[in-house]
All heavy atoms as an XYZ file, in Angstrom:
952
protein
N     108.906    119.593    125.062
C     108.599    118.303    125.623
C     107.881    117.478    124.592
O     106.979    118.019    123.895
C     107.778    118.472    126.873
C     107.539    117.195    127.659
C     108.755    116.806    128.544
O     109.691    117.573    128.627
N     108.740    115.632    129.028
N     108.290    116.220    124.446
C     107.697    115.300    123.452
C     107.264    114.044    124.198
O     108.012    113.508    124.980
C     108.627    114.948    122.333
C     107.977    113.923    121.422
C     109.016    116.242    121.516
N     106.035    113.579    123.970
C     105.589    112.291    124.510
C     105.330    111.429    123.344
O     104.738    111.778    122.365
C     104.327    112.518    125.349
C     104.586    113.291    126.636
C     103.346    113.351    127.499
O     102.231    113.523    127.021
N     103.529    113.298    128.834
N     105.824    110.160    123.495
C     105.681    109.171    122.468
C     104.946    107.941    122.881
O     105.158    107.424    123.974
C     107.128    108.741    122.021
C     108.062    109.891    121.600
C     109.461    109.339    121.426
C     107.615    110.557    120.397
N     104.036    107.498    122.029
C     103.238    106.299    122.367
C     103.271    105.346    121.115
O     102.770    105.642    120.046
C     101.774    106.667    122.631
C     100.958    105.386    122.925
C     101.741    107.622    123.830
N     103.833    104.127    121.378
C     103.921    103.147    120.310
C     102.691    102.269    120.317
O     102.066    102.046    121.319
C     105.226    102.271    120.495
C     106.476    103.003    120.536
C     106.935    103.252    121.972
O     106.107    103.281    122.842
O     108.159    103.338    122.190
N     102.449    101.717    119.106
C     101.313    100.716    118.990
C     101.597     99.845    117.819
O     102.544    100.203    117.041
C      99.978    101.442    118.791
O      99.953    102.266    117.712
N     100.863     98.811    117.599
C     100.964     97.928    116.428
C     101.736     96.661    116.646
O     101.807     95.802    115.719
N     102.305     96.478    117.802
C     102.987     95.195    118.069
C     102.046     94.073    118.197
O     100.822     94.211    118.252
N     102.590     92.828    118.291
C     101.731     91.661    118.429
C     102.476     90.393    118.143
O     103.720     90.409    118.042
N     101.737     89.355    117.996
C     102.271     88.040    117.650
C     102.030     87.779    116.165
O     100.926     87.895    115.638
C     101.549     86.942    118.500
C     101.939     85.469    118.218
C     103.360     85.213    118.488
C     100.972     84.594    119.050
N     103.150     87.375    115.507
C     103.044     87.089    114.058
C     103.901     85.864    113.776
O     104.910     85.630    114.447
C     103.499     88.311    113.270
C     104.961     88.670    113.553
C     103.187     88.168    111.798
N     103.542     85.199    112.710
C     104.363     84.025    112.300
C     105.622     84.498    111.480
O     105.523     85.569    110.845
C     103.514     83.082    111.460
C     102.488     82.309    112.203
C     101.805     81.194    111.403
O     101.726     81.327    110.193
N     101.377     80.184    112.067
N     106.612     83.742    111.492
C     107.788     84.044    110.753
C     107.402     84.202    109.225
O     106.541     83.443    108.727
C     108.850     82.907    110.860
N     107.974     85.217    108.651
C     107.596     85.588    107.259
C     106.467     86.606    107.151
O     106.244     87.107    106.049
N     105.789     86.858    108.244
C     104.745     87.882    108.229
C     105.197     89.243    108.362
O     106.435     89.542    108.375
N     104.264     90.208    108.482
C     104.543     91.562    108.565
C     103.789     92.289    109.670
O     102.730     91.757    110.107
C     104.092     92.273    107.209
O     104.799     91.720    106.150
N     104.343     93.378    110.116
C     103.679     94.234    111.153
C     104.056     95.674    110.765
O     105.152     95.974    110.247
C     104.206     93.945    112.535
C     103.616     92.714    113.326
C     104.314     92.535    114.630
C     102.092     92.815    113.512
N     103.177     96.597    111.130
C     103.463     97.991    111.059
C     103.346     98.639    112.426
O     102.211     98.657    113.006
C     102.604     98.696    110.012
C     103.039    100.162    109.800
C     102.299    100.905    108.748
N     101.025    101.422    109.268
C     100.407    102.474    108.818
N     100.908    103.133    107.713
N      99.217    102.906    109.304
N     104.440     99.079    112.928
C     104.412     99.816    114.162
C     104.177    101.271    114.002
O     104.658    101.862    113.029
C     105.748     99.614    114.944
C     106.217     98.171    115.095
C     107.509     98.090    115.935
C     105.130     97.285    115.767
N     103.461    101.882    114.872
C     103.212    103.325    114.822
C     103.755    103.965    116.161
O     103.727    103.353    117.182
C     101.723    103.616    114.732
O     101.177    103.069    113.554
N     104.210    105.168    115.967
C     104.640    105.965    117.153
C     103.954    107.326    117.071
O     104.347    108.157    116.145
C     106.135    106.082    117.141
S     106.822    107.197    118.405
N     103.027    107.626    117.891
C     102.310    108.896    117.904
C     103.008    109.824    118.852
O     103.243    109.460    120.032
C     100.851    108.669    118.287
N     103.301    111.028    118.421
C     104.065    112.005    119.196
C     103.168    113.186    119.453
O     102.426    113.629    118.675
C     105.299    112.447    118.472
N     103.337    113.703    120.664
C     102.629    114.924    121.013
C     103.701    116.075    121.041
O     104.924    115.821    121.159
C     102.029    114.860    122.395
O     103.046    114.644    123.405
N     103.240    117.300    120.890
C     104.168    118.379    120.930
C     104.147    119.165    119.591
O     104.045    118.636    118.524
N     104.156    120.434    119.691
C     103.989    121.304    118.511
C     105.149    121.355    117.653
O     104.983    121.691    116.443
C     103.639    122.739    118.997
C     102.281    122.902    119.699
C     102.078    124.319    120.182
N     103.095    124.715    121.187
C     103.216    125.931    121.662
N     102.474    126.859    121.205
N     104.118    126.147    122.616
N     106.305    120.940    118.128
C     107.515    121.034    117.307
C     108.007    119.705    116.824
O     109.170    119.455    116.681
C     108.662    121.735    118.046
O     108.955    120.979    119.297
C     108.266    123.154    118.494
N     107.108    118.756    116.673
C     107.423    117.424    116.271
C     108.257    117.406    115.001
O     109.192    116.626    114.880
C     106.202    116.562    116.050
C     106.440    115.262    115.425
C     106.963    114.221    116.223
C     106.140    114.954    114.097
C     107.186    112.957    115.729
C     106.398    113.698    113.577
C     106.898    112.704    114.401
N     107.932    118.278    114.044
C     108.694    118.279    112.816
C     110.146    118.670    112.929
O     110.928    118.471    111.994
C     108.002    119.214    111.830
O     108.009    120.521    112.339
N     110.584    119.155    114.059
C     112.008    119.504    114.276
C     112.819    118.378    114.909
O     113.982    118.496    115.098
C     112.126    120.728    115.221
O     111.692    120.438    116.468
N     112.130    117.230    115.135
C     112.840    116.100    115.745
C     113.185    114.989    114.755
O     112.361    114.577    113.966
C     111.903    115.510    116.862
C     111.885    116.338    118.072
C     111.017    117.411    118.155
C     112.648    116.078    119.224
C     110.915    118.256    119.332
C     112.590    116.897    120.347
C     111.779    117.958    120.401
O     111.688    118.735    121.485
N     114.340    114.456    114.937
C     114.711    113.253    114.253
C     114.186    112.060    115.067
O     114.116    112.188    116.329
C     116.210    113.105    114.081
N     113.803    111.013    114.435
C     113.179    109.919    115.158
C     113.915    108.598    114.897
O     114.481    108.410    113.806
C     111.721    109.735    114.644
C     110.849    110.985    114.782
S     110.626    111.451    116.461
C     109.601    110.009    117.013
N     113.836    107.761    115.854
C     114.477    106.436    115.693
C     113.654    105.327    116.326
O     112.762    105.580    117.164
N     113.858    104.123    115.806
C     113.281    102.954    116.421
C     114.422    102.078    116.960
O     115.434    101.844    116.200
C     112.543    102.121    115.335
C     111.182    102.732    115.019
C     110.800    103.487    113.947
C     109.965    102.455    115.769
N     109.496    103.792    113.987
C     108.907    103.162    115.119
C     109.601    101.741    116.822
C     107.581    103.167    115.483
C     108.323    101.710    117.328
C     107.286    102.414    116.626
N     114.264    101.594    118.117
C     115.193    100.686    118.773
C     114.379     99.460    119.205
O     113.225     99.481    119.393
C     115.884    101.340    119.955
C     116.839    102.508    119.560
C     116.379    103.660    119.123
C     118.207    102.239    119.574
C     117.283    104.688    118.772
C     119.093    103.245    119.193
C     118.603    104.500    118.813
N     115.170     98.399    119.595
C     114.468     97.192    120.147
C     115.358     96.522    121.188
O     116.605     96.729    121.214
C     114.187     96.179    119.029
C     115.409     95.565    118.382
C     115.029     94.692    117.188
N     116.117     94.067    116.532
C     116.017     93.322    115.449
N     114.870     93.203    114.856
N     117.140     92.727    114.947
N     114.701     95.847    122.097
C     115.457     95.182    123.122
C     114.827     93.820    123.385
O     113.668     93.707    123.761
C     115.393     96.065    124.400
C     116.281     95.438    125.506
C     116.488     96.447    126.634
O     115.743     97.442    126.839
N     117.514     96.315    127.491
N     115.685     92.785    123.209
C     115.264     91.389    123.422
C     115.633     91.082    124.864
O     116.508     91.671    125.438
C     115.915     90.523    122.426
N     114.961     90.088    125.449
C     115.323     89.678    126.804
C     116.790     89.325    127.010
O     117.388     88.598    126.183
C     114.435     88.448    127.052
C     113.270     88.625    126.098
C     113.891     89.288    124.901
N     117.428     89.941    127.990
C     118.750     89.708    128.299
C     119.784     90.381    127.350
O     120.990     90.099    127.468
N     119.270     91.202    126.475
C     120.238     91.872    125.520
C     120.121     93.372    125.654
O     119.181     93.955    126.242
C     119.859     91.463    124.095
C     120.108     90.021    123.796
C     119.974     89.721    122.293
C     120.293     88.260    121.950
N     120.174     87.998    120.546
N     121.092     94.078    125.140
C     121.135     95.547    125.132
C     120.106     96.046    124.130
O     119.762     95.361    123.108
C     122.516     96.006    124.657
C     123.627     95.710    125.730
C     123.588     96.599    126.935
O     123.171     97.768    126.799
O     123.860     96.078    128.008
N     119.610     97.274    124.442
C     118.740     97.939    123.452
C     119.580     98.265    122.214
O     120.674     98.832    122.312
C     118.210     99.182    124.028
C     117.077     99.801    123.264
C     116.352    100.901    124.042
N     115.701    100.361    125.247
C     114.921    101.094    125.987
N     114.601    102.341    125.650
N     114.364    100.604    127.076
N     119.042     97.917    120.975
C     119.814     98.081    119.769
C     119.062     98.895    118.782
O     117.830     98.916    118.743
C     120.168     96.725    119.205
C     119.012     95.930    118.718
C     119.470     94.639    118.039
O     120.668     94.323    118.043
O     118.612     93.957    117.429
N     119.803     99.587    117.934
C     119.247    100.406    116.881
C     118.553     99.599    115.821
O     119.108     98.493    115.436
C     120.352    101.211    116.284
C     120.088    101.917    115.027
C     119.283    103.123    115.134
C     120.513    101.579    113.788
C     118.970    103.840    113.934
C     120.290    102.255    112.661
C     119.478    103.373    112.741
N     117.412    100.051    115.326
C     116.713     99.471    114.231
C     116.714    100.331    113.006
O     117.156     99.967    111.876
C     115.335     99.096    114.560
C     114.596     98.446    113.413
C     115.381     98.064    115.827
N     116.251    101.549    113.133
C     116.079    102.457    112.033
C     115.944    103.889    112.522
O     115.571    104.111    113.689
C     114.860    102.109    111.174
N     116.240    104.901    111.621
C     116.090    106.262    112.035
C     115.761    107.070    110.842
O     116.012    106.695    109.650
C     117.415    106.816    112.647
N     115.136    108.243    111.061
C     114.687    109.135    109.977
C     115.013    110.587    110.392
O     114.797    110.933    111.572
C     113.252    108.953    109.698
C     112.834    109.806    108.444
C     112.320    109.234    110.895
C     111.413    109.362    107.876
N     115.526    111.355    109.522
C     115.828    112.777    109.879
C     114.563    113.587    110.029
O     113.492    113.175    109.574
C     116.725    113.367    108.777
O     116.018    113.238    107.491
C     118.048    112.726    108.643
N     114.672    114.744    110.616
C     113.457    115.536    110.852
C     112.807    115.970    109.571
O     111.608    116.076    109.534
C     113.859    116.832    111.664
O     114.824    117.498    110.975
N     113.544    116.130    108.491
C     112.974    116.435    107.227
C     112.270    115.272    106.555
O     111.444    115.461    105.660
C     114.039    117.021    106.291
O     114.966    115.979    105.990
N     112.626    114.093    107.002
C     112.095    112.867    106.362
C     112.826    112.460    105.142
O     112.470    111.475    104.487
N     113.818    113.239    104.747
C     114.499    112.958    103.478
C     115.436    111.838    103.521
O     115.808    111.167    102.531
C     115.262    114.211    103.056
C     114.301    115.394    102.646
C     115.012    116.484    101.903
N     114.207    117.669    101.680
C     114.244    118.713    102.440
N     115.090    118.837    103.458
N     113.445    119.705    102.134
N     115.994    111.554    104.763
C     117.000    110.499    104.914
C     116.621    109.461    105.939
O     116.051    109.854    106.953
C     118.379    111.099    105.275
O     118.827    112.037    104.270
N     116.872    108.227    105.606
C     116.585    107.152    106.492
C     117.795    106.238    106.637
O     118.616    106.178    105.667
C     115.387    106.298    106.024
O     115.628    105.842    104.716
C     114.080    107.153    106.017
N     117.882    105.547    107.722
C     119.032    104.709    108.016
C     118.521    103.427    108.715
O     117.618    103.457    109.481
C     120.076    105.419    108.908
C     120.538    106.690    108.279
C     119.867    107.881    108.660
C     121.539    106.754    107.331
C     120.303    109.129    108.077
C     121.943    107.923    106.780
C     121.280    109.137    107.128
O     121.675    110.324    106.563
N     119.281    102.358    108.466
C     118.803    101.019    109.006
C     119.976    100.236    109.539
O     121.065    100.321    109.003
C     118.080    100.232    107.918
C     116.861    100.902    107.362
C     116.988    101.757    106.208
C     115.629    100.755    107.971
C     115.852    102.391    105.753
C     114.543    101.387    107.459
C     114.610    102.201    106.344
O     113.532    102.855    105.864
N     119.682     99.455    110.560
C     120.679     98.451    110.959
C     120.765     97.367    109.917
O     119.807     97.081    109.180
C     120.207     97.836    112.286
N     121.933     96.791    109.785
C     122.174     95.777    108.757
C     121.194     94.599    108.930
O     120.783     93.969    107.972
C     123.609     95.282    108.839
C     124.603     96.290    108.337
O     124.211     97.280    107.621
O     125.788     96.112    108.646
N     120.841     94.340    110.173
C     119.992     93.186    110.444
C     118.552     93.332    109.918
O     117.874     92.345    109.767
C     119.888     92.954    111.969
O     119.419     94.031    112.673
N     118.117     94.534    109.623
C     116.786     94.757    109.172
C     116.725     95.388    107.807
O     115.633     95.521    107.178
C     115.990     95.623    110.100
C     115.957     95.000    111.472
C     116.451     97.059    110.153
N     117.870     95.808    107.256
C     117.968     96.407    105.918
C     117.306     95.573    104.852
O     117.568     94.374    104.752
C     119.394     96.755    105.590
C     119.575     97.854    104.588
C     121.080     98.254    104.451
C     121.560     98.872    105.715
N     122.977     99.307    105.608
N     116.447     96.189    104.083
C     115.700     95.465    103.074
C     114.433     94.833    103.543
O     113.616     94.475    102.711
N     114.246     94.757    104.825
C     112.995     94.172    105.365
C     112.154     95.207    106.078
O     110.957     94.980    106.297
C     113.368     93.063    106.369
C     114.120     91.917    105.748
C     114.240     90.753    106.695
N     114.962     91.056    107.926
C     114.419     91.002    109.133
N     113.191     90.623    109.306
N     115.199     91.246    110.261
N     112.705     96.322    106.458
C     111.982     97.340    107.261
C     112.012     98.668    106.554
O     113.029     99.011    105.890
C     112.623     97.475    108.672
S     112.339     96.097    109.761
N     110.991     99.405    106.786
C     110.959    100.800    106.235
C     110.432    101.776    107.323
O     109.350    101.512    107.835
C     110.074    100.837    105.014
O     110.456     99.987    104.004
C     110.027    102.274    104.449
N     111.206    102.838    107.602
C     110.764    103.841    108.505
C     110.202    105.000    107.711
O     110.763    105.377    106.626
C     111.943    104.319    109.447
C     111.415    105.235    110.496
C     113.063    104.852    108.655
C     112.430    105.590    111.547
N     109.082    105.626    108.133
C     108.517    106.725    107.471
C     107.869    107.627    108.512
O     107.537    107.208    109.633
C     107.529    106.303    106.426
O     106.460    105.556    107.028
N     107.632    108.865    108.135
C     107.082    109.839    109.070
C     105.960    110.638    108.368
O     105.976    110.851    107.150
N     105.015    111.026    109.170
C     103.929    111.913    108.706
C     103.782    113.086    109.693
O     103.188    112.968    110.777
C     102.635    111.091    108.614
C     101.528    111.893    107.996
O     101.444    113.117    108.032
N     100.543    111.179    107.400
N     104.300    114.223    109.262
C     104.304    115.402    110.115
C     102.843    115.895    110.315
O     102.560    116.616    111.276
C     105.220    116.502    109.652
C     106.676    116.178    109.876
O     106.988    115.322    110.731
N     107.556    116.768    109.141
N     101.998    115.610    109.348
C     100.639    116.076    109.469
C      99.909    115.472    110.739
O      99.083    116.113    111.291
C      99.877    115.801    108.191
N     100.173    114.220    111.010
C      99.561    113.635    112.202
C     100.586    113.192    113.233
O     100.248    112.430    114.145
C      98.702    112.398    111.748
C      99.497    111.288    111.130
O     100.731    111.347    111.162
N      98.809    110.311    110.590
N     101.848    113.782    113.119
C     102.859    113.565    114.187
C     103.055    112.058    114.488
O     103.097    111.667    115.650
C     102.442    114.322    115.486
C     102.573    115.785    115.423
O     102.993    116.310    114.406
N     102.321    116.470    116.493
N     103.163    111.291    113.414
C     103.335    109.833    113.627
C     104.511    109.363    112.782
O     104.732    109.754    111.683
C     102.093    109.109    113.198
O     100.969    109.618    113.978
C     102.214    107.636    113.455
N     105.274    108.444    113.397
C     106.340    107.760    112.692
C     105.991    106.268    112.651
O     105.414    105.698    113.604
C     107.687    107.901    113.440
C     108.820    107.121    112.822
C     108.107    109.367    113.380
N     106.270    105.659    111.517
C     105.942    104.208    111.316
C     107.161    103.376    111.086
O     108.209    103.890    110.604
C     105.019    104.102    110.097
C     103.787    104.899    110.148
C     103.747    106.198    109.561
C     102.630    104.484    110.841
C     102.550    106.972    109.606
C     101.523    105.248    110.918
C     101.477    106.515    110.294
O     100.391    107.260    110.375
N     107.068    102.100    111.442
C     108.064    101.156    111.056
C     107.341     99.923    110.473
O     106.687     99.218    111.182
C     108.870    100.716    112.304
C     110.030     99.769    111.981
C     111.118    100.467    111.193
C     110.628     99.150    113.296
N     107.441     99.869    109.148
C     106.878     98.679    108.497
C     107.949     97.575    108.513
O     109.061     97.727    107.980
C     106.570     99.079    107.038
C     106.033     97.931    106.129
C     104.663     97.451    106.614
O     103.817     98.277    106.866
N     104.510     96.142    106.645
N     107.520     96.411    108.945
C     108.472     95.317    109.103
C     107.907     94.165    108.330
O     106.749     93.675    108.582
C     108.654     94.903    110.519
C     109.189     96.052    111.437
S     109.652     95.484    113.062
C     108.063     94.903    113.682
N     108.677     93.626    107.358
C     108.304     92.480    106.506
C     109.272     91.360    106.692
O     110.340     91.504    107.252
C     108.232     92.922    105.008
C     107.311     94.143    104.747
O     106.274     94.180    105.367
N     107.733     94.980    103.936
N     108.845     90.159    106.219
C     109.698     88.992    106.314
C     110.247     88.786    107.673
O     111.463     88.601    107.830
C     110.806     89.120    105.246
O     110.350     89.280    103.946
N     109.417     88.880    108.693
C     109.836     88.857    110.024
C     110.450     87.492    110.411
O     109.996     86.397    109.885
C     108.652     89.161    110.966
C     108.334     90.660    111.097
C     106.953     90.881    111.632
C     109.387     91.398    111.859
N     111.455     87.523    111.261
C     112.183     86.370    111.755
C     111.984     86.227    113.221
O     111.715     87.186    113.920
C     113.641     86.447    111.353
C     113.913     86.786    109.922
C     115.368     86.963    109.652
C     115.711     87.340    108.257
N     117.135     87.562    108.023
N     112.259     85.033    113.725
C     112.155     84.811    115.170
C     113.103     85.761    115.886
O     112.784     86.258    117.061
C     112.508     83.318    115.539
N     114.216     86.035    115.363
C     115.227     86.908    116.018
C     114.787     88.383    116.047
O     115.497     89.244    116.687
C     116.570     86.805    115.385
C     116.637     86.920    113.878
C     116.604     85.615    113.169
O     115.828     84.696    113.568
O     117.379     85.476    112.163
N     113.716     88.738    115.390
C     113.111     90.057    115.493
C     112.272     90.236    116.761
O     111.838     91.389    117.053
C     112.292     90.399    114.248
C     113.092     90.466    112.998
O     114.204     91.030    113.017
O     112.595     89.948    111.926
N     112.089     89.216    117.488
C     111.293     89.256    118.716
C     111.874     90.154    119.681
O     113.104     90.004    120.041
C     111.066     87.833    119.310
O     110.305     87.060    118.375
C     110.376     87.900    120.610
N     111.198     91.156    120.117
C     111.783     92.126    121.057
C     110.691     93.169    121.432
O     109.622     93.175    120.845
C     112.923     92.888    120.473
N     110.972     93.999    122.452
C     110.185     95.191    122.667
C     110.745     96.269    121.835
O     111.943     96.547    121.834
C     110.177     95.569    124.205
C     109.376     96.839    124.394
C     109.636     94.438    125.054
N     109.852     96.923    121.021
C     110.293     97.958    120.124
C     109.933     99.353    120.701
O     108.813     99.520    121.163
C     109.614     97.756    118.714
C     110.301     96.648    117.980
C     110.139     95.346    118.332
C     111.037     96.973    116.855
C     110.702     94.337    117.635
C     111.669     95.951    116.080
C     111.502     94.618    116.511
O     112.126     93.661    115.849
N     110.946    100.244    120.693
C     110.761    101.587    121.271
C     110.964    102.649    120.137
O     111.906    102.503    119.333
C     111.779    101.831    122.366
C     111.713    100.904    123.556
C     112.400     99.708    123.523
C     110.928    101.275    124.663
C     112.306     98.860    124.616
C     110.832    100.420    125.774
C     111.580     99.254    125.737
O     111.460     98.397    126.821
N     110.196    103.682    120.223
C     110.528    104.830    119.373
C     111.129    105.876    120.232
O     110.876    105.918    121.432
C     109.342    105.307    118.553
S     108.078    106.202    119.437
N     111.915    106.761    119.633
C     112.604    107.737    120.299
C     112.735    109.012    119.512
O     112.779    108.881    118.300
C     114.035    107.247    120.748
N     112.942    110.140    120.158
C     113.050    111.411    119.482
C     114.246    112.217    119.972
O     114.593    112.176    121.163
C     111.753    112.209    119.655
N     114.854    113.014    119.014
C     115.935    113.797    119.409
C     115.987    115.010    118.472
O     115.551    114.924    117.330
C     117.270    113.041    119.370
O     118.315    113.942    119.658
C     117.540    112.483    117.968
N     116.594    116.148    118.978
C     116.808    117.257    118.085
C     118.195    117.300    117.477
O     118.549    118.225    116.752
C     116.482    118.606    118.841
C     115.017    118.748    119.084
C     114.786    120.118    119.674
O     115.181    120.505    120.731
N     113.902    120.877    118.981
N     119.023    116.223    117.806
C     120.328    116.153    117.194
C     120.988    114.854    117.346
O     120.874    114.246    118.421
N     121.655    114.415    116.347
C     122.438    113.169    116.349
C     123.914    113.527    116.457
O     124.361    114.444    115.943
C     122.207    112.376    115.040
C     120.912    111.774    114.875
C     119.984    111.503    115.821
C     120.348    111.347    113.606
N     118.842    110.955    115.220
C     118.995    110.798    113.861
C     120.832    111.320    112.272
C     118.208    110.286    112.867
C     120.007    110.834    111.288
C     118.707    110.300    111.618
N     124.681    112.616    117.104
C     126.095    112.728    117.094
C     126.734    111.722    116.067
O     127.955    111.731    115.892
C     126.737    112.476    118.499
O     126.345    111.195    118.914
C     126.241    113.476    119.479
N     125.860    110.934    115.484
C     126.376    109.948    114.496
C     125.690    110.294    113.205
O     124.660    110.997    113.147
C     126.024    108.525    114.905
O     124.657    108.321    114.854
N     126.206    109.755    112.114
C     125.679    110.027    110.798
C     124.339    109.375    110.554
O     123.470    109.858    109.863
C     126.630    109.530    109.710
C     126.219    109.849    108.317
C     126.288    111.116    107.792
C     125.783    108.809    107.446
C     125.925    111.378    106.509
C     125.379    109.121    106.189
C     125.444    110.361    105.686
O     125.068    110.662    104.420
N     124.130    108.171    111.250
C     122.967    107.412    111.018
C     121.878    107.442    112.118
O     120.867    106.788    112.045
C     123.348    105.884    110.808
O     123.934    105.415    111.990
C     124.325    105.786    109.660
N     122.176    108.167    113.150
C     121.209    108.218    114.261
C     121.111    106.984    115.096
O     120.087    106.662    115.685
N     122.179    106.202    115.150
C     122.122    104.935    115.762
C     122.540    104.850    117.192
O     122.673    103.771    117.775
C     122.935    103.870    114.980
C     124.391    104.175    114.935
O     124.776    105.331    115.213
N     125.258    103.223    114.526
N     122.869    106.014    117.748
C     123.307    106.036    119.125
C     122.154    106.348    120.056
O     121.581    107.424    120.062
C     124.449    107.076    119.326
C     125.674    106.756    118.539
C     126.681    107.804    118.729
N     127.920    107.434    117.941
C     128.844    108.375    117.548
N     128.734    109.609    117.902
N     129.819    107.949    116.850
N     121.791    105.373    120.941
C     120.573    105.587    121.783
C     120.770    106.752    122.782
O     119.824    107.316    123.133
C     120.212    104.257    122.523
C     121.286    103.649    123.338
C     120.775    102.307    123.954
C     121.825    101.634    124.746
N     122.876    101.062    123.948
N     122.027    106.999    123.114
C     122.230    108.045    124.065
C     121.958    109.486    123.505
O     121.862    110.481    124.200
C     123.682    108.056    124.607
C     123.920    106.874    125.529
O     122.914    106.293    126.063
N     125.190    106.537    125.785
N     121.771    109.509    122.188
C     121.494    110.780    121.555
C     119.956    111.202    121.758
O     119.601    112.353    121.518
C     121.759    110.710    120.025
C     123.192    110.753    119.709
O     123.995    111.189    120.564
O     123.562    110.452    118.550
N     119.204    110.243    122.107
C     117.717    110.449    122.112
C     117.230    110.887    123.463
O     117.579    110.275    124.458
C     117.003    109.189    121.618
C     117.231    108.847    120.227
C     118.376    108.173    119.792
C     116.364    109.283    119.261
C     118.626    107.948    118.445
C     116.569    109.029    117.871
C     117.680    108.353    117.518
O     117.902    108.079    116.206
N     116.462    111.956    123.516
C     116.057    112.517    124.745
C     114.621    111.958    125.163
O     114.393    111.991    126.388
C     115.888    113.993    124.542
C     117.053    114.689    123.995
O     117.065    115.039    122.808
N     118.118    114.784    124.721
N     113.887    111.516    124.284
C     112.506    111.105    124.581
C     112.247    109.665    124.042
O     112.677    109.394    122.945
C     111.476    112.086    123.933
C     111.694    113.496    124.392
C     112.279    114.439    123.521
C     111.279    113.942    125.589
C     112.552    115.669    123.900
C     111.446    115.304    126.070
C     112.100    116.141    125.165
O     112.333    117.401    125.533
N     111.561    108.861    124.920
C     111.339    107.517    124.581
C     109.912    107.127    124.888
O     109.259    107.681    125.827
C     112.210    106.596    125.407
C     113.655    106.656    125.062
C     114.562    107.612    125.482
C     114.379    105.831    124.187
N     115.820    107.391    124.988
C     115.725    106.268    124.116
C     114.017    104.715    123.437
C     116.690    105.676    123.348
C     115.006    104.160    122.674
C     116.324    104.579    122.621
N     109.347    106.275    124.086
C     108.048    105.701    124.333
C     108.157    104.549    125.330
O     109.236    104.168    125.728
N     106.976    103.950    125.628
C     106.954    102.888    126.595
C     107.254    101.510    125.975
O     107.479    100.556    126.728
C     105.565    102.848    127.279
C     104.473    102.103    126.529
C     104.003    102.835    125.259
O     104.349    104.003    125.010
N     103.240    102.121    124.494
N     107.286    101.431    124.702
C     107.541    100.179    123.991
C     106.321     99.412    123.584
O     105.279     99.489    124.232
N     106.465     98.562    122.588
C     105.419     97.677    122.110
C     106.108     96.339    121.796
O     107.165     96.227    121.180
C     104.689     98.240    120.911
O     103.585     97.317    120.609
C     105.579     98.402    119.676
N     105.515     95.280    122.277
C     106.081     93.871    122.167
C     105.759     93.324    120.747
O     104.652     93.346    120.267
C     105.507     92.991    123.197
C     105.943     91.535    123.102
C     107.365     91.392    123.480
O     107.822     91.855    124.503
N     108.171     90.629    122.654
N     106.845     92.871    120.108
C     106.697     92.106    118.884
C     107.308     90.732    119.130
O     108.378     90.524    119.573
C     107.524     92.770    117.749
C     107.610     91.884    116.522
C     106.915     94.129    117.413
N     106.404     89.770    118.840
C     106.770     88.320    118.994
C     106.593     87.559    117.639
O     105.521     87.630    117.078
C     105.934     87.642    120.079
O     106.127     88.372    121.352
C     106.433     86.249    120.339
N     107.700     86.993    117.202
C     107.630     86.250    115.924
C     107.820     84.783    116.218
O     108.804     84.414    116.780
C     108.711     86.733    114.982
C     108.569     86.088    113.617
C     108.610     88.244    114.819
N     106.817     83.992    115.864
C     106.844     82.577    116.095
C     107.471     81.908    114.893
O     107.117     82.243    113.780
C     105.488     82.063    116.404
O     104.638     82.190    115.291
N     108.313     80.911    115.204
C     108.904     80.169    114.040
C     108.253     78.869    113.745
O     107.328     78.488    114.502
C     110.380     79.965    114.423
O     110.472     79.213    115.618
């Protein structure tokens, strides 16, 4: 069983930065691949970024590639999403998720994830 708690969201101006954190409980955190997803009002939840359980590989949606970095720290069971050059269209609730297996190469399928956090709101003003 894994419990996830996101933090770090907030209101930021376009062009600014935020770092989201996802704190995980559970002794086997290091065996889980992690992902970040987001959901804007009236839209489907969409993939943002993912990292393998080893931390060696990361994957990004085209919409955030070059602006976001996902990283993990197994010592404190936390996954981060550093977001730079934020745009108004990045406004959404951001969720972290955990899984012990992907069915895709990039971890971009939300149905692969067994555990989800409650989400943190990111609002980018233009």
